[in-house]
N, C-alpha and C positions, 0 to 999 in steps of 0.2 A: 889581912890586909898586904901584908910587905910577900906573901906568898901571890896573891893575884897579880900583885906590881912586875915579879919578875917573872911571872912565865909570861906576862905580856912584852917583858924586855926582851926573853928568850924570840917568842915567834917573831918581834921585829929584826932582831939580828939575823936570824935565818934566812929572813930577804934579802937583809941585804947583804948577808954572806954567799945567797947564792943556793940555798940547802932547801931545795925542793921539797924531799921526803920529809925532812925535820921539821920545815913551818906546816903541812898536811895533816903530821904526826903532833905537832905541841898546841895545833887550832885545835883538833878535835880532843885534847885533853883536856884543854881550857872550857872548852863549850859543857862541859861538867860543871863547871864552878860558876864561870862567869857570863854574863850575857852576850847574845853575840852582836849586836849593836857596841856594846865597850871594847868587843872584840877589834871589831874595826876601825873604829877609833880611835883604841889608844895602841895600836900596834901596827895592823894592815895600814893605815892613811900615815903614821909618821914613817912608816917603815923605807916608803916610797917618795917622802918627802927626802929624806936621808940621803936615797939612792938620786933623785933630783939633783940634789946637791952634789954630791959628791960628781956625777955628772960634767956637770958647770965648770966646778975644782977642776977638771981635768983628774981628776979619782979615778973613777970609773969611766970606761969607752961603751961606744954599742954593746961592744959584744956580753962588757959583763953586765951590761942594763940589760939585755935582754935574757940572760941568766938570773939575773934577780926578778925580772918581771915575773917568768917560769916559776919562781917559788913563792912568788904574790900569789898567781894562778891556784896554785896549787894549794893556797892556805884559802883563798877565796872559794875554791869549787866545795870544800869542806863545809864554809859558811857562808853559803850561800843559802840553802833549805831554810835555816833555822833564821838568816836576817829574814826570810821571807814570811813565816811562822812569827817573826814577831812584828811582820808590817812594818819593819822600818823605813822607814823617809830617808827617800833620796836627794841626793843632793840636785840634782837634775837629769833629766834627760836627752843623752847625746845619739847623734844618727851622725855616723861618718861612713865613709866610704872613696875609692882612688876615683878621681872623673875618666871618662870617657877614652879610649886608646893607652893606658898607661897598667902597667901591671904588675907595679912596685907597691909592695904594701910592707916591708918591713916598720918604716917610722910608724905608719898611721897605727899599725900591729899592734905597736907600742904604745902609740896612745893612747889607743881604744883601754889595753891593760890598766895604763898607768892610772886612766879617769875613773877606769872599775873602781882600782885600789884609794882612790880619792872620793868613793861614796855616790858616783854616779852610776845611775845606768845605760848600760851601750849596747845600741844596737849597729854592728859592720855589715854593711855591704859590699863588701870587699873591693875587687880592681875591675876596671875597665867598667864601671857605671855611666852608664849614658843619664840626661840630664832629665828626662822623662821621667826615668828610673828614679832617680833624687825625690821630684815630684812625688811621684806618687807613695812613696816611702814615708815623705812626708804626713801626707793625708792617712797615710795607715797608720802611724807610728807616733804623732802627734810632739813631736821633741821640744825640747825648750833651746837648743844647740845644733847646728848640722856642719860637722867639720870634712872640707874638702881635702885631699889629698894629691899633689903631684909630683912627680921627681924631672919631667919633662920640660924644657922651657915650651913647645909645641901642644903637651896635652895642659901645661898649666893654663895658658887662654882658656881654654875651654871652663874653668870655672867658672869666667864671666856667664858664657851660655846656661849655667846651673842659676845663677842669681838671675839672669834676663826669664829664664821658665818661673822662678818660681814667682816672681813679677806679674808675671805674664796671667798664673793662675791664684793672683791675689793673697799670698802665703808670702811672702817678705817681709811684711810688717808682723809678722807673726813669733816670727821665730831669728835667733841671732844665728850669724855664717861665721865661720872663723875657718881658716887657709893656713897650710902649711906643704912643707915640701922644700926639698935642697935650694931649687930656684928661683923660690918666691920671694919677698919681701915685703915691707910692709906701703913703700910705694904701689907695687903691683896690686896690692889686698886694697888698696885705697883705691885704686883703677879700677878694680872688680866692683868696687862696692860693696864689699864685708867689711865686716862688725870689728874685724881682730887677725893678727895674723900672729903664728908662732912659730918660731923658726926650730924649735924640739920638743920631745914629748914633755919636761920638766915647766916649761915655757907655754904650755899648750894648758898643763893643770891649771895653773895660775889665771892664765885668759880665760877660761871657762869660770874659773870662779868669779872673778871680774864679771864678766858677761853679768853671772847671775845674783852676781851678790851673797855669795854664800862664803 
């Protein structure tokens, strides 16, 4: 058992230390003896929790978080087929994107990576997404959570359009909506009618778990 715990700890450390190739190689090695779900729950998820904590403490900054996220993605790319074969239950399904008129995606991309590392199934619609496209994607993917991102004050206001479009199609009560971005606040989130606001990737993961009680 000590050998199993040791390699899980090595995977976790490689992600925290931003070593993408090492994270992928160790994950591949671990899968020979360890169930994919254990690798996810005991290495990848704790790694991203540590990265999020380090960011909040000022130990890591956005560039370092992105590098750790890349390492986690490298490990996930190896792990994903094994998780699919095992039929691993996801924490929930999240659909996300940056609203129309806004082409900034670093923050929401990081949120998506960290959510996936936390066990969520994530579908990212990218940037400059019109309200109608969000509505159609909700109908197609049936997410538990819709995440809306914006970096600009003018485009953040368009989140309200998305929520109104969801209400018009009778979809609003079927999903949770969380919003984020540099110009957002809890006050604006409440004004838009969202279920929650997250100022950064680490808090977005906590919020998603809270919204779905996982």
